C-alpha positions, -999 to 999 in steps of 0.1 A, spaced: 213 7 -583 181 -10 -595 171 -30 -562 139 -29 -550 125 -20 -511 92 -38 -514 84 -60 -488 68 -94 -497 40 -98 -471 36 -131 -450 7 -156 -451 -23 -136 -443 -15 -107 -458 2 -87 -435 41 -73 -432 53 -84 -396 61 -51 -376 98 -65 -370 103 -65 -411 84 -34 -412 107 -15 -383 138 -30 -401 127 -12 -436 116 21 -421 149 24 -402 168 13 -431 157 43 -449 170 66 -426 200 49 -418 212 48 -452 202 83 -459 228 92 -430 254 70 -449 249 88 -482 250 124 -460 286 110 -445 298 105 -480 290 139 -490 305 157 -460 341 138 -466 343 144 -503 330 183 -499 352 189 -469 380 168 -489 380 186 -525 361 220 -519 390 236 -505 415 224 -529 392 235 -558 391 268 -540 430 270 -540 430 259 -575 409 284 -587 426 313 -567 457 304 -580 444 298 -613 458 265 -619 440 243 -642 433 207 -637 442 183 -669 412 179 -687 403 144 -681 402 152 -642 369 173 -649 353 145 -666 362 119 -638 350 146 -614 317 149 -633 312 109 -633 319 106 -599 298 133 -585 268 119 -609 274 90 -590 269 106 -559 237 121 -569 224 92 -584 231 71 -553 211 103 -532 183 101 -551 180 63 -553 179 65 -515 154 93 -516 132 74 -542 132 43 -518 122 68 -489 92 77 -507 85 46 -520 92 53 -554 101 18 -565 94 18 -602 114 49 -605 142 34 -585 145 3 -609 146 25 -642 170 46 -628 192 18 -618 201 14 -655 215 46 -654 238 36 -623 248 5 -644 262 28 -670 279 52 -646 297 22 -630 312 15 -662 322 50 -669 338 50 -634 362 20 -637 375 34 -669 381 73 -660 393 65 -627 421 45 -640 427 68 -672 428 96 -646 449 84 -623 478 72 -650 473 109 -666 478 126 -631 507 107 -622 524 109 -654 523 147 -655 533 151 -618 564 127 -623 595 143 -612 577 173 -596 574 182 -559 541 164 -563 552 132 -578 546 102 -558 546 69 -583 539 44 -553 503 62 -547 495 44 -580 486 13 -554 462 35 -539 443 45 -570 442 10 -585 429 -7 -552 403 22 -553 391 8 -584 395 -27 -578 374 -24 -547 349 -6 -564 347 -29 -593 341 -58 -571 315 -47 -549 297 -24 -575 295 -56 -596 281 -76 -570 257 -50 -560 243 -49 -598 245 -87 -598 222 -85 -563 199 -62 -575 167 -84 -570 178 -87 -533 172 -53 -516 195 -61 -484 223 -70 -502 220 -50 -529 220 -15 -510 249 -26 -483 272 -35 -512 262 -5 -533 272 18 -501 302 -3 -497 313 3 -532 312 39 -530 329 43 -496 358 22 -514 363 52 -537 356 80 -510 389 78 -492 402 107 -515 379 132 -497 384 122 -464 423 118 -465 426 153 -478 405 164 -449 419 149 -420 451 130 -436 477 158 -425 467 158 -391 467 121 -387 502 120 -404 514 144 -377 496 123 -350 506 88 -359 537 92 -383 547 78 -418 548 41 -408 524 13 -423 497 21 -398 500 56 -401 496 58 -439 467 34 -435 449 61 -411 457 87 -432 439 69 -463 418 47 -451 407 54 -415 375 71 -430 365 43 -451 369 19 -422 349 36 -399 319 39 -422 320 1 -431 323 -5 -395 293 19 -391 273 -2 -414 281 -34 -394 272 -19 -361 239 -11 -375 230 -42 -383 239 -59 -354 217 -34 -339 190 -34 -357 190 -72 -365 216 -88 -342 234 -104 -371 257 -96 -403 243 -99 -437 266 -121 -456 267 -94 -484 282 -70 -463 306 -95 -448 321 -101 -481 323 -69 -489 337 -54 -457 364 -81 -461 371 -78 -495 374 -37 -492 395 -39 -461 417 -65 -477 424 -46 -509 431 -14 -487 456 -30 -466 474 -48 -497 475 -15 -512 492 0 -480 514 -28 -481 524 -19 -519 526 15 -509 555 10 -483 574 -17 -504 607 -2 -519 603 -27 -550 569 -11 -558 580 25 -568 597 13 -596 568 -11 -610 544 15 -606 567 42 -625 566 16 -654 528 14 -651 521 51 -656 549 50 -686 575 69 -672 
């Protein structure tokens, strides 16, 4: 998250009106995107957390670490967007280093938490080894998009789009908990019904970024196109794995059972 929002003035020392307008609208739009991400996470996880507390049912210890790091990532992303809105560019850059460290922690804890939870739930009513494909896909999409965003931190337009897309691709758990059961009843449990349960929220948010760019700039950034194709492709593949009969025994071995 180390990109800047510095606009280089053209010759003559003035920033073009169109570019300045883009920057101003970007500040509002990306804050909206962060708010939608928070909405999906809170609506999906808060009821589950409350239910666990009421039932006095604890999560495995690694889940608390994973949750703390994930919330820290969202808090940092929110802070970075707010810093850009207030033109605190230098502090934004400095906090970007914390984002790089959190990025690494997210990758490690994402995989470890998935394996631990799937291992503990095996042979219980909650067991679903095939779901490991969804968990792996989230980390794979996040790893590539987050890494690309860090690499492009000196290119603000590409950096911020990739960072938002990376976060969208690990927010599906919130949205699927929120409206997944309703979508299952509506669309069934075939390929597209399962895709909608897990990834409709991701698809809508990713598409929203593209729609915004088309409306505000009449074009799509290459970084966005790469990110959208990568994220969608990984998610479509994850559902194909999930519904394939051969994947369940493979996933069972991968989680240690």
